[in-house]
PDB file as gemmi writes it, atoms N, CA and C in Angstrom:
CRYST1    1.000    1.000    1.000  90.00  90.00  90.00 P 1                      
ATOM      1  N   MET A   1      47.601 -26.265 -21.594  1.00  0.00           N  
ATOM      2  CA  MET A   1      46.941 -26.310 -20.294  1.00  0.00           C  
ATOM      3  C   MET A   1      46.701 -24.897 -19.756  1.00  0.00           C  
ATOM      4  N   LYS A   2      47.756 -24.061 -19.827  1.00  0.00           N  
ATOM      5  CA  LYS A   2      47.616 -22.686 -19.342  1.00  0.00           C  
ATOM      6  C   LYS A   2      46.649 -21.892 -20.205  1.00  0.00           C  
ATOM      7  N   GLU A   3      46.675 -22.148 -21.492  1.00  0.00           N  
ATOM      8  CA  GLU A   3      45.766 -21.449 -22.412  1.00  0.00           C  
ATOM      9  C   GLU A   3      44.314 -21.821 -22.106  1.00  0.00           C  
ATOM     10  N   GLU A   4      44.099 -23.078 -21.795  1.00  0.00           N  
ATOM     11  CA  GLU A   4      42.760 -23.547 -21.457  1.00  0.00           C  
ATOM     12  C   GLU A   4      42.269 -22.914 -20.159  1.00  0.00           C  
ATOM     13  N   LYS A   5      43.147 -22.775 -19.175  1.00  0.00           N  
ATOM     14  CA  LYS A   5      42.798 -22.149 -17.899  1.00  0.00           C  
ATOM     15  C   LYS A   5      42.449 -20.675 -18.114  1.00  0.00           C  
ATOM     16  N   ARG A   6      43.204 -20.008 -18.970  1.00  0.00           N  
ATOM     17  CA  ARG A   6      42.910 -18.594 -19.255  1.00  0.00           C  
ATOM     18  C   ARG A   6      41.556 -18.430 -19.923  1.00  0.00           C  
ATOM     19  N   GLU A   7      41.208 -19.368 -20.808  1.00  0.00           N  
ATOM     20  CA  GLU A   7      39.908 -19.296 -21.468  1.00  0.00           C  
ATOM     21  C   GLU A   7      38.770 -19.489 -20.467  1.00  0.00           C  
ATOM     22  N   VAL A   8      38.965 -20.405 -19.535  1.00  0.00           N  
ATOM     23  CA  VAL A   8      37.946 -20.646 -18.514  1.00  0.00           C  
ATOM     24  C   VAL A   8      37.805 -19.414 -17.616  1.00  0.00           C  
ATOM     25  N   ASP A   9      38.932 -18.809 -17.232  1.00  0.00           N  
ATOM     26  CA  ASP A   9      38.888 -17.605 -16.414  1.00  0.00           C  
ATOM     27  C   ASP A   9      38.231 -16.453 -17.164  1.00  0.00           C  
ATOM     28  N   SER A  10      38.552 -16.327 -18.430  1.00  0.00           N  
ATOM     29  CA  SER A  10      37.942 -15.275 -19.249  1.00  0.00           C  
ATOM     30  C   SER A  10      36.436 -15.494 -19.377  1.00  0.00           C  
ATOM     31  N   LEU A  11      36.036 -16.734 -19.535  1.00  0.00           N  
ATOM     32  CA  LEU A  11      34.617 -17.052 -19.620  1.00  0.00           C  
ATOM     33  C   LEU A  11      33.903 -16.716 -18.312  1.00  0.00           C  
ATOM     34  N   ALA A  12      34.533 -17.013 -17.198  1.00  0.00           N  
ATOM     35  CA  ALA A  12      33.930 -16.705 -15.888  1.00  0.00           C  
ATOM     36  C   ALA A  12      33.787 -15.195 -15.708  1.00  0.00           C  
ATOM     37  N   ILE A  13      34.788 -14.447 -16.098  1.00  0.00           N  
ATOM     38  CA  ILE A  13      34.716 -12.989 -15.988  1.00  0.00           C  
ATOM     39  C   ILE A  13      33.601 -12.446 -16.877  1.00  0.00           C  
ATOM     40  N   ASN A  14      33.476 -12.992 -18.072  1.00  0.00           N  
ATOM     41  CA  ASN A  14      32.402 -12.565 -18.972  1.00  0.00           C  
ATOM     42  C   ASN A  14      31.025 -12.905 -18.400  1.00  0.00           C  
ATOM     43  N   GLU A  15      30.912 -14.050 -17.742  1.00  0.00           N  
ATOM     44  CA  GLU A  15      29.649 -14.427 -17.117  1.00  0.00           C  
ATOM     45  C   GLU A  15      29.274 -13.432 -16.016  1.00  0.00           C  
ATOM     46  N   VAL A  16      30.249 -13.073 -15.195  1.00  0.00           N  
ATOM     47  CA  VAL A  16      29.993 -12.114 -14.122  1.00  0.00           C  
ATOM     48  C   VAL A  16      29.604 -10.758 -14.706  1.00  0.00           C  
ATOM     49  N   GLN A  17      30.276 -10.334 -15.761  1.00  0.00           N  
ATOM     50  CA  GLN A  17      29.932  -9.055 -16.388  1.00  0.00           C  
ATOM     51  C   GLN A  17      28.509  -9.073 -16.932  1.00  0.00           C  
ATOM     52  N   LEU A  18      28.109 -10.180 -17.516  1.00  0.00           N  
ATOM     53  CA  LEU A  18      26.753 -10.304 -18.042  1.00  0.00           C  
ATOM     54  C   LEU A  18      25.725 -10.240 -16.917  1.00  0.00           C  
ATOM     55  N   VAL A  19      25.985 -10.954 -15.834  1.00  0.00           N  
ATOM     56  CA  VAL A  19      25.052 -10.950 -14.711  1.00  0.00           C  
ATOM     57  C   VAL A  19      24.985  -9.555 -14.081  1.00  0.00           C  
ATOM     58  N   LEU A  20      26.114  -8.877 -13.982  1.00  0.00           N  
ATOM     59  CA  LEU A  20      26.109  -7.520 -13.432  1.00  0.00           C  
ATOM     60  C   LEU A  20      25.353  -6.545 -14.336  1.00  0.00           C  
ATOM     61  N   ALA A  21      25.436  -6.738 -15.646  1.00  0.00           N  
ATOM     62  CA  ALA A  21      24.672  -5.896 -16.575  1.00  0.00           C  
ATOM     63  C   ALA A  21      23.168  -6.131 -16.377  1.00  0.00           C  
ATOM     64  N   GLU A  22      22.785  -7.384 -16.176  1.00  0.00           N  
ATOM     65  CA  GLU A  22      21.380  -7.684 -15.916  1.00  0.00           C  
ATOM     66  C   GLU A  22      20.930  -7.082 -14.589  1.00  0.00           C  
ATOM     67  N   LYS A  23      21.824  -7.082 -13.609  1.00  0.00           N  
ATOM     68  CA  LYS A  23      21.488  -6.499 -12.311  1.00  0.00           C  
ATOM     69  C   LYS A  23      21.298  -4.986 -12.441  1.00  0.00           C  
ATOM     70  N   ARG A  24      22.124  -4.336 -13.243  1.00  0.00           N  
ATOM     71  CA  ARG A  24      21.951  -2.896 -13.479  1.00  0.00           C  
ATOM     72  C   ARG A  24      20.605  -2.621 -14.145  1.00  0.00           C  
ATOM     73  N   THR A  25      20.204  -3.491 -15.053  1.00  0.00           N  
ATOM     74  CA  THR A  25      18.905  -3.343 -15.693  1.00  0.00           C  
ATOM     75  C   THR A  25      17.780  -3.466 -14.669  1.00  0.00           C  
ATOM     76  N   SER A  26      17.923  -4.407 -13.745  1.00  0.00           N  
ATOM     77  CA  SER A  26      16.919  -4.560 -12.689  1.00  0.00           C  
ATOM     78  C   SER A  26      16.865  -3.330 -11.790  1.00  0.00           C  
ATOM     79  N   LEU A  27      18.008  -2.742 -11.524  1.00  0.00           N  
ATOM     80  CA  LEU A  27      18.032  -1.513 -10.730  1.00  0.00           C  
ATOM     81  C   LEU A  27      17.328  -0.371 -11.463  1.00  0.00           C  
ATOM     82  N   ALA A  28      17.488  -0.311 -12.774  1.00  0.00           N  
ATOM     83  CA  ALA A  28      16.793   0.716 -13.555  1.00  0.00           C  
ATOM     84  C   ALA A  28      15.282   0.494 -13.526  1.00  0.00           C  
ATOM     85  N   VAL A  29      14.862  -0.769 -13.585  1.00  0.00           N  
ATOM     86  CA  VAL A  29      13.434  -1.083 -13.496  1.00  0.00           C  
ATOM     87  C   VAL A  29      12.903  -0.697 -12.118  1.00  0.00           C  
ATOM     88  N   MET A  30      13.700  -0.934 -11.080  1.00  0.00           N  
ATOM     89  CA  MET A  30      13.274  -0.551  -9.731  1.00  0.00           C  
ATOM     90  C   MET A  30      13.132   0.968  -9.617  1.00  0.00           C  
ATOM     91  N   ARG A  31      14.080   1.694 -10.198  1.00  0.00           N  
ATOM     92  CA  ARG A  31      14.008   3.156 -10.173  1.00  0.00           C  
ATOM     93  C   ARG A  31      12.744   3.640 -10.892  1.00  0.00           C  
ATOM     94  N   THR A  32      12.397   3.005 -11.996  1.00  0.00           N  
ATOM     95  CA  THR A  32      11.178   3.342 -12.720  1.00  0.00           C  
ATOM     96  C   THR A  32       9.942   3.036 -11.878  1.00  0.00           C  
ATOM     97  N   GLY A  33       9.962   1.899 -11.190  1.00  0.00           N  
ATOM     98  CA  GLY A  33       8.841   1.534 -10.318  1.00  0.00           C  
ATOM     99  C   GLY A  33       8.647   2.529  -9.191  1.00  0.00           C  
ATOM    100  N   ILE A  34       9.746   3.014  -8.629  1.00  0.00           N  
ATOM    101  CA  ILE A  34       9.651   4.009  -7.560  1.00  0.00           C  
ATOM    102  C   ILE A  34       9.072   5.310  -8.095  1.00  0.00           C  
ATOM    103  N   ALA A  35       9.478   5.699  -9.294  1.00  0.00           N  
ATOM    104  CA  ALA A  35       8.947   6.929  -9.896  1.00  0.00           C  
ATOM    105  C   ALA A  35       7.458   6.790 -10.198  1.00  0.00           C  
ATOM    106  N   VAL A  36       7.053   5.630 -10.707  1.00  0.00           N  
ATOM    107  CA  VAL A  36       5.639   5.392 -11.003  1.00  0.00           C  
ATOM    108  C   VAL A  36       4.837   5.374  -9.709  1.00  0.00           C  
ATOM    109  N   LEU A  37       5.398   4.847  -8.658  1.00  0.00           N  
ATOM    110  CA  LEU A  37       4.725   4.806  -7.361  1.00  0.00           C  
ATOM    111  C   LEU A  37       4.597   6.198  -6.747  1.00  0.00           C  
ATOM    112  N   ALA A  38       5.563   7.058  -7.004  1.00  0.00           N  
ATOM    113  CA  ALA A  38       5.528   8.405  -6.418  1.00  0.00           C  
ATOM    114  C   ALA A  38       4.522   9.320  -7.106  1.00  0.00           C  
ATOM    115  N   LEU A  39       4.197   9.053  -8.352  1.00  0.00           N  
ATOM    116  CA  LEU A  39       3.278   9.921  -9.091  1.00  0.00           C  
ATOM    117  C   LEU A  39       1.890  10.022  -8.457  1.00  0.00           C  
ATOM    118  N   PRO A  40       1.216   8.906  -8.162  1.00  0.00           N  
ATOM    119  CA  PRO A  40      -0.109   9.040  -7.532  1.00  0.00           C  
ATOM    120  C   PRO A  40      -0.047   9.688  -6.154  1.00  0.00           C  
ATOM    121  N   LEU A  41       1.020   9.450  -5.428  1.00  0.00           N  
ATOM    122  CA  LEU A  41       1.149  10.065  -4.111  1.00  0.00           C  
ATOM    123  C   LEU A  41       1.259  11.574  -4.213  1.00  0.00           C  
ATOM    124  N   SER A  42       1.993  12.067  -5.200  1.00  0.00           N  
ATOM    125  CA  SER A  42       2.110  13.517  -5.357  1.00  0.00           C  
ATOM    126  C   SER A  42       0.797  14.135  -5.842  1.00  0.00           C  
ATOM    127  N   VAL A  43       0.080  13.443  -6.726  1.00  0.00           N  
ATOM    128  CA  VAL A  43      -1.214  13.949  -7.190  1.00  0.00           C  
ATOM    129  C   VAL A  43      -2.207  14.012  -6.029  1.00  0.00           C  
ATOM    130  N   MET A  44      -2.225  12.969  -5.210  1.00  0.00           N  
ATOM    131  CA  MET A  44      -3.143  12.967  -4.069  1.00  0.00           C  
ATOM    132  C   MET A  44      -2.790  14.066  -3.058  1.00  0.00           C  
ATOM    133  N   SER A  45      -1.508  14.316  -2.870  1.00  0.00           N  
ATOM    134  CA  SER A  45      -1.128  15.376  -1.928  1.00  0.00           C  
ATOM    135  C   SER A  45      -1.551  16.749  -2.450  1.00  0.00           C  
ATOM    136  N   VAL A  46      -1.491  16.960  -3.764  1.00  0.00           N  
ATOM    137  CA  VAL A  46      -1.964  18.226  -4.333  1.00  0.00           C  
ATOM    138  C   VAL A  46      -3.478  18.349  -4.162  1.00  0.00           C  
ATOM    139  N   LEU A  47      -4.182  17.249  -4.377  1.00  0.00           N  
ATOM    140  CA  LEU A  47      -5.642  17.283  -4.197  1.00  0.00           C  
ATOM    141  C   LEU A  47      -6.021  17.564  -2.751  1.00  0.00           C  
ATOM    142  N   ILE A  48      -5.305  16.982  -1.821  1.00  0.00           N  
ATOM    143  CA  ILE A  48      -5.597  17.234  -0.412  1.00  0.00           C  
ATOM    144  C   ILE A  48      -5.271  18.680  -0.049  1.00  0.00           C  
ATOM    145  N   ALA A  49      -4.166  19.197  -0.578  1.00  0.00           N  
ATOM    146  CA  ALA A  49      -3.774  20.569  -0.260  1.00  0.00           C  
ATOM    147  C   ALA A  49      -4.768  21.595  -0.816  1.00  0.00           C  
ATOM    148  N   THR A  50      -5.388  21.275  -1.941  1.00  0.00           N  
ATOM    149  CA  THR A  50      -6.330  22.218  -2.557  1.00  0.00           C  
ATOM    150  C   THR A  50      -7.788  21.856  -2.272  1.00  0.00           C  
ATOM    151  N   SER A  51      -8.029  20.978  -1.343  1.00  0.00           N  
ATOM    152  CA  SER A  51      -9.394  20.494  -1.098  1.00  0.00           C  
ATOM    153  C   SER A  51     -10.332  21.570  -0.567  1.00  0.00           C  
ATOM    154  N   LYS A  52      -9.801  22.637  -0.033  1.00  0.00           N  
ATOM    155  CA  LYS A  52     -10.697  23.695   0.465  1.00  0.00           C  
ATOM    156  C   LYS A  52     -11.301  24.517  -0.675  1.00  0.00           C  
ATOM    157  N   TYR A  53     -10.807  24.333  -1.895  1.00  0.00           N  
ATOM    158  CA  TYR A  53     -11.307  25.108  -3.029  1.00  0.00           C  
ATOM    159  C   TYR A  53     -12.388  24.378  -3.835  1.00  0.00           C  
ATOM    160  N   TYR A  54     -12.725  23.159  -3.460  1.00  0.00           N  
ATOM    161  CA  TYR A  54     -13.764  22.423  -4.185  1.00  0.00           C  
ATOM    162  C   TYR A  54     -14.517  21.513  -3.227  1.00  0.00           C  
ATOM    163  N   GLU A  55     -15.691  21.099  -3.665  1.00  0.00           N  
ATOM    164  CA  GLU A  55     -16.501  20.121  -2.934  1.00  0.00           C  
ATOM    165  C   GLU A  55     -16.305  18.767  -3.603  1.00  0.00           C  
ATOM    166  N   ALA A  56     -15.949  17.769  -2.817  1.00  0.00           N  
ATOM    167  CA  ALA A  56     -15.661  16.441  -3.372  1.00  0.00           C  
ATOM    168  C   ALA A  56     -16.871  15.841  -4.076  1.00  0.00           C  
ATOM    169  N   VAL A  57     -18.056  16.087  -3.582  1.00  0.00           N  
ATOM    170  CA  VAL A  57     -19.267  15.533  -4.192  1.00  0.00           C  
ATOM    171  C   VAL A  57     -19.501  16.131  -5.581  1.00  0.00           C  
ATOM    172  N   GLN A  58     -19.178  17.393  -5.749  1.00  0.00           N  
ATOM    173  CA  GLN A  58     -19.404  18.056  -7.038  1.00  0.00           C  
ATOM    174  C   GLN A  58     -18.408  17.613  -8.104  1.00  0.00           C  
ATOM    175  N   VAL A  59     -17.223  17.187  -7.713  1.00  0.00           N  
ATOM    176  CA  VAL A  59     -16.208  16.752  -8.678  1.00  0.00           C  
ATOM    177  C   VAL A  59     -15.960  15.243  -8.596  1.00  0.00           C  
ATOM    178  N   LEU A  60     -16.946  14.526  -8.104  1.00  0.00           N  
ATOM    179  CA  LEU A  60     -16.815  13.079  -7.954  1.00  0.00           C  
ATOM    180  C   LEU A  60     -16.579  12.380  -9.289  1.00  0.00           C  
ATOM    181  N   HIS A  61     -17.159  12.905 -10.366  1.00  0.00           N  
ATOM    182  CA  HIS A  61     -16.960  12.312 -11.688  1.00  0.00           C  
ATOM    183  C   HIS A  61     -15.505  12.446 -12.155  1.00  0.00           C  
ATOM    184  N   PHE A  62     -14.737  13.344 -11.561  1.00  0.00           N  
ATOM    185  CA  PHE A  62     -13.296  13.424 -11.841  1.00  0.00           C  
ATOM    186  C   PHE A  62     -12.486  12.593 -10.858  1.00  0.00           C  
ATOM    187  N   LEU A  63     -12.933  12.551  -9.621  1.00  0.00           N  
ATOM    188  CA  LEU A  63     -12.171  11.868  -8.573  1.00  0.00           C  
ATOM    189  C   LEU A  63     -12.179  10.350  -8.707  1.00  0.00           C  
ATOM    190  N   ILE A  64     -13.286   9.786  -9.152  1.00  0.00           N  
ATOM    191  CA  ILE A  64     -13.372   8.330  -9.277  1.00  0.00           C  
ATOM    192  C   ILE A  64     -12.412   7.798 -10.341  1.00  0.00           C  
ATOM    193  N   PRO A  65     -12.393   8.345 -11.570  1.00  0.00           N  
ATOM    194  CA  PRO A  65     -11.395   7.864 -12.542  1.00  0.00           C  
ATOM    195  C   PRO A  65      -9.954   8.137 -12.091  1.00  0.00           C  
ATOM    196  N   LEU A  66      -9.751   9.267 -11.422  1.00  0.00           N  
ATOM    197  CA  LEU A  66      -8.421   9.577 -10.916  1.00  0.00           C  
ATOM    198  C   LEU A  66      -7.990   8.564  -9.862  1.00  0.00           C  
ATOM    199  N   ALA A  67      -8.908   8.167  -8.995  1.00  0.00           N  
ATOM    200  CA  ALA A  67      -8.598   7.158  -7.979  1.00  0.00           C  
ATOM    201  C   ALA A  67      -8.303   5.808  -8.629  1.00  0.00           C  
ATOM    202  N   ALA A  68      -9.048   5.450  -9.673  1.00  0.00           N  
ATOM    203  CA  ALA A  68      -8.806   4.188 -10.384  1.00  0.00           C  
ATOM    204  C   ALA A  68      -7.433   4.208 -11.062  1.00  0.00           C  
ATOM    205  N   LEU A  69      -7.120   5.326 -11.711  1.00  0.00           N  
ATOM    206  CA  LEU A  69      -5.817   5.455 -12.362  1.00  0.00           C  
ATOM    207  C   LEU A  69      -4.684   5.431 -11.332  1.00  0.00           C  
ATOM    208  N   SER A  70      -4.879   6.089 -10.224  1.00  0.00           N  
ATOM    209  CA  SER A  70      -3.866   6.102  -9.170  1.00  0.00           C  
ATOM    210  C   SER A  70      -3.650   4.703  -8.604  1.00  0.00           C  
ATOM    211  N   THR A  71      -4.731   3.971  -8.416  1.00  0.00           N  
ATOM    212  CA  THR A  71      -4.617   2.594  -7.927  1.00  0.00           C  
ATOM    213  C   THR A  71      -3.856   1.732  -8.919  1.00  0.00           C  
ATOM    214  N   ALA A  72      -4.152   1.889 -10.194  1.00  0.00           N  
ATOM    215  CA  ALA A  72      -3.438   1.116 -11.223  1.00  0.00           C  
ATOM    216  C   ALA A  72      -1.945   1.465 -11.229  1.00  0.00           C  
ATOM    217  N   LEU A  73      -1.617   2.742 -11.081  1.00  0.00           N  
ATOM    218  CA  LEU A  73      -0.210   3.139 -11.053  1.00  0.00           C  
ATOM    219  C   LEU A  73       0.498   2.614  -9.806  1.00  0.00           C  
ATOM    220  N   ILE A  74      -0.197   2.596  -8.685  1.00  0.00           N  
ATOM    221  CA  ILE A  74       0.394   2.050  -7.459  1.00  0.00           C  
ATOM    222  C   ILE A  74       0.674   0.560  -7.621  1.00  0.00           C  
ATOM    223  N   VAL A  75      -0.278  -0.167  -8.196  1.00  0.00           N  
ATOM    224  CA  VAL A  75      -0.095  -1.603  -8.417  1.00  0.00           C  
ATOM    225  C   VAL A  75       1.063  -1.838  -9.384  1.00  0.00           C  
ATOM    226  N   LEU A  76       1.128  -1.074 -10.467  1.00  0.00           N  
ATOM    227  CA  LEU A  76       2.225  -1.216 -11.426  1.00  0.00           C  
ATOM    228  C   LEU A  76       3.566  -0.911 -10.777  1.00  0.00           C  
ATOM    229  N   GLY A  77       3.650   0.153 -10.000  1.00  0.00           N  
ATOM    230  CA  GLY A  77       4.891   0.506  -9.327  1.00  0.00           C  
ATOM    231  C   GLY A  77       5.338  -0.577  -8.359  1.00  0.00           C  
ATOM    232  N   LEU A  78       4.405  -1.100  -7.574  1.00  0.00           N  
ATOM    233  CA  LEU A  78       4.746  -2.179  -6.640  1.00  0.00           C  
ATOM    234  C   LEU A  78       5.185  -3.435  -7.380  1.00  0.00           C  
ATOM    235  N   TYR A  79       4.520  -3.745  -8.478  1.00  0.00           N  
ATOM    236  CA  TYR A  79       4.908  -4.912  -9.283  1.00  0.00           C  
ATOM    237  C   TYR A  79       6.336  -4.765  -9.806  1.00  0.00           C  
ATOM    238  N   LEU A  80       6.658  -3.602 -10.334  1.00  0.00           N  
ATOM    239  CA  LEU A  80       8.008  -3.385 -10.870  1.00  0.00           C  
ATOM    240  C   LEU A  80       9.063  -3.480  -9.765  1.00  0.00           C  
ATOM    241  N   ILE A  81       8.762  -2.940  -8.604  1.00  0.00           N  
ATOM    242  CA  ILE A  81       9.721  -2.969  -7.499  1.00  0.00           C  
ATOM    243  C   ILE A  81       9.930  -4.401  -7.004  1.00  0.00           C  
ATOM    244  N   VAL A  82       8.846  -5.138  -6.804  1.00  0.00           N  
ATOM    245  CA  VAL A  82       8.963  -6.516  -6.304  1.00  0.00           C  
ATOM    246  C   VAL A  82       9.667  -7.402  -7.318  1.00  0.00           C  
ATOM    247  N   ARG A  83       9.289  -7.272  -8.582  1.00  0.00           N  
ATOM    248  CA  ARG A  83       9.925  -8.087  -9.632  1.00  0.00           C  
ATOM    249  C   ARG A  83      11.421  -7.793  -9.724  1.00  0.00           C  
ATOM    250  N   SER A  84      11.771  -6.540  -9.618  1.00  0.00           N  
ATOM    251  CA  SER A  84      13.175  -6.151  -9.679  1.00  0.00           C  
ATOM    252  C   SER A  84      13.950  -6.695  -8.485  1.00  0.00           C  
ATOM    253  N   THR A  85      13.357  -6.640  -7.311  1.00  0.00           N  
ATOM    254  CA  THR A  85      14.021  -7.151  -6.116  1.00  0.00           C  
ATOM    255  C   THR A  85      14.258  -8.655  -6.214  1.00  0.00           C  
ATOM    256  N   ILE A  86      13.271  -9.382  -6.694  1.00  0.00           N  
ATOM    257  CA  ILE A  86      13.410 -10.833  -6.847  1.00  0.00           C  
ATOM    258  C   ILE A  86      14.517 -11.156  -7.845  1.00  0.00           C  
ATOM    259  N   ARG A  87      14.544 -10.450  -8.951  1.00  0.00           N  
ATOM    260  CA  ARG A  87      15.581 -10.705  -9.959  1.00  0.00           C  
ATOM    261  C   ARG A  87      16.973 -10.353  -9.451  1.00  0.00           C  
ATOM    262  N   MET A  88      17.087  -9.274  -8.695  1.00  0.00           N  
ATOM    263  CA  MET A  88      18.408  -8.909  -8.174  1.00  0.00           C  
ATOM    264  C   MET A  88      18.920  -9.965  -7.197  1.00  0.00           C  
ATOM    265  N   ARG A  89      18.035 -10.536  -6.400  1.00  0.00           N  
ATOM    266  CA  ARG A  89      18.461 -11.618  -5.506  1.00  0.00           C  
ATOM    267  C   ARG A  89      18.926 -12.820  -6.311  1.00  0.00           C  
ATOM    268  N   ARG A  90      18.229 -13.112  -7.397  1.00  0.00           N  
ATOM    269  CA  ARG A  90      18.639 -14.229  -8.252  1.00  0.00           C  
ATOM    270  C   ARG A  90      20.013 -13.966  -8.873  1.00  0.00           C  
ATOM    271  N   TYR A  91      20.234 -12.729  -9.299  1.00  0.00           N  
ATOM    272  CA  TYR A  91      21.534 -12.397  -9.878  1.00  0.00           C  
ATOM    273  C   TYR A  91      22.636 -12.470  -8.836  1.00  0.00           C  
ATOM    274  N   ASP A  92      22.340 -12.085  -7.599  1.00  0.00           N  
ATOM    275  CA  ASP A  92      23.332 -12.214  -6.531  1.00  0.00           C  
ATOM    276  C   ASP A  92      23.693 -13.677  -6.293  1.00  0.00           C  
ATOM    277  N   ARG A  93      22.683 -14.557  -6.346  1.00  0.00           N  
ATOM    278  CA  ARG A  93      22.963 -15.992  -6.185  1.00  0.00           C  
ATOM    279  C   ARG A  93      23.827 -16.513  -7.334  1.00  0.00           C  
ATOM    280  N   LEU A  94      23.526 -16.068  -8.558  1.00  0.00           N  
ATOM    281  CA  LEU A  94      24.328 -16.499  -9.707  1.00  0.00           C  
ATOM    282  C   LEU A  94      25.783 -16.044  -9.569  1.00  0.00           C  
ATOM    283  N   ILE A  95      25.975 -14.819  -9.139  1.00  0.00           N  
ATOM    284  CA  ILE A  95      27.333 -14.307  -8.949  1.00  0.00           C  
ATOM    285  C   ILE A  95      28.043 -15.108  -7.869  1.00  0.00           C  
ATOM    286  N   HIS A  96      27.329 -15.459  -6.811  1.00  0.00           N  
ATOM    287  CA  HIS A  96      27.930 -16.249  -5.739  1.00  0.00           C  
ATOM    288  C   HIS A  96      28.331 -17.630  -6.244  1.00  0.00           C  
ATOM    289  N   GLU A  97      27.491 -18.252  -7.074  1.00  0.00           N  
ATOM    290  CA  GLU A  97      27.828 -19.557  -7.649  1.00  0.00           C  
ATOM    291  C   GLU A  97      29.053 -19.463  -8.552  1.00  0.00           C  
ATOM    292  N   ILE A  98      29.126 -18.435  -9.362  1.00  0.00           N  
ATOM    293  CA  ILE A  98      30.295 -18.268 -10.234  1.00  0.00           C  
ATOM    294  C   ILE A  98      31.540 -18.055  -9.390  1.00  0.00           C  
ATOM    295  N   LYS A  99      31.397 -17.300  -8.335  1.00  0.00           N  
ATOM    296  CA  LYS A  99      32.514 -17.043  -7.429  1.00  0.00           C  
ATOM    297  C   LYS A  99      33.012 -18.338  -6.800  1.00  0.00           C  
ATOM    298  N   LEU A 100      32.102 -19.209  -6.395  1.00  0.00           N  
ATOM    299  CA  LEU A 100      32.500 -20.476  -5.791  1.00  0.00           C  
ATOM    300  C   LEU A 100      33.147 -21.419  -6.802  1.00  0.00           C  
ATOM    301  N   ASN A 101      32.656 -21.390  -8.031  1.00  0.00           N  
ATOM    302  CA  ASN A 101      33.183 -22.295  -9.057  1.00  0.00           C  
ATOM    303  C   ASN A 101      34.517 -21.848  -9.632  1.00  0.00           C  
ATOM    304  N   HIS A 102      34.823 -20.574  -9.586  1.00  0.00           N  
ATOM    305  CA  HIS A 102      36.055 -20.044 -10.167  1.00  0.00           C  
ATOM    306  C   HIS A 102      36.800 -19.247  -9.103  1.00  0.00           C  
ATOM    307  N   SER A 103      37.753 -19.885  -8.505  1.00  0.00           N  
ATOM    308  CA  SER A 103      38.471 -19.275  -7.382  1.00  0.00           C  
ATOM    309  C   SER A 103      39.318 -18.081  -7.823  1.00  0.00           C  
ATOM    310  N   VAL A 104      39.664 -18.006  -9.096  1.00  0.00           N  
ATOM    311  CA  VAL A 104      40.499 -16.910  -9.563  1.00  0.00           C  
ATOM    312  C   VAL A 104      39.791 -15.568  -9.405  1.00  0.00           C  
ATOM    313  N   ILE A 105      38.521 -15.517  -9.733  1.00  0.00           N  
ATOM    314  CA  ILE A 105      37.781 -14.259  -9.620  1.00  0.00           C  
ATOM    315  C   ILE A 105      37.108 -14.107  -8.261  1.00  0.00           C  
ATOM    316  N   GLY A 106      37.154 -15.155  -7.452  1.00  0.00           N  
ATOM    317  CA  GLY A 106      36.517 -15.105  -6.138  1.00  0.00           C  
ATOM    318  C   GLY A 106      37.097 -14.037  -5.235  1.00  0.00           C  
ATOM    319  N   LYS A 107      38.374 -13.770  -5.380  1.00  0.00           N  
ATOM    320  CA  LYS A 107      39.007 -12.766  -4.504  1.00  0.00           C  
ATOM    321  C   LYS A 107      38.636 -11.340  -4.898  1.00  0.00           C  
ATOM    322  N   PHE A 108      38.118 -11.145  -6.105  1.00  0.00           N  
ATOM    323  CA  PHE A 108      37.756  -9.804  -6.557  1.00  0.00           C  
ATOM    324  C   PHE A 108      36.303  -9.448  -6.273  1.00  0.00           C  
ATOM    325  N   ILE A 109      35.471 -10.445  -5.979  1.00  0.00           N  
ATOM    326  CA  ILE A 109      34.047 -10.222  -5.776  1.00  0.00           C  
ATOM    327  C   ILE A 109      33.711 -10.434  -4.312  1.00  0.00           C  
ATOM    328  N   ASP A 110      33.031  -9.450  -3.719  1.00  0.00           N  
ATOM    329  CA  ASP A 110      32.599  -9.588  -2.325  1.00  0.00           C  
ATOM    330  C   ASP A 110      31.233 -10.187  -2.252  1.00  0.00           C  
TER     331      ASP A 110                                                      
END                                                                             
């Protein structure tokens, strides 16, 4: 009986560790999304800062593809951030369910 209880407790701890590893992965994806989102913003700030050295109409053939690429990077960054946030909430719910089902580890998890 005691051996069986220990196996169940060990299984619950392993489940929590797995979910926490997945949550860390989601945090890494969010960090990547933030970095991808910051790239177009920094490029645009450099273009604005140096705008007195060029005429926008004369370099329009460069600005249009750059704007399209920047828009794509912004969309990708937002997608990664939103997807990561949704997954982290799901992992928090899973951890809460495991905590409720296994009172032994419930006292260790906030």
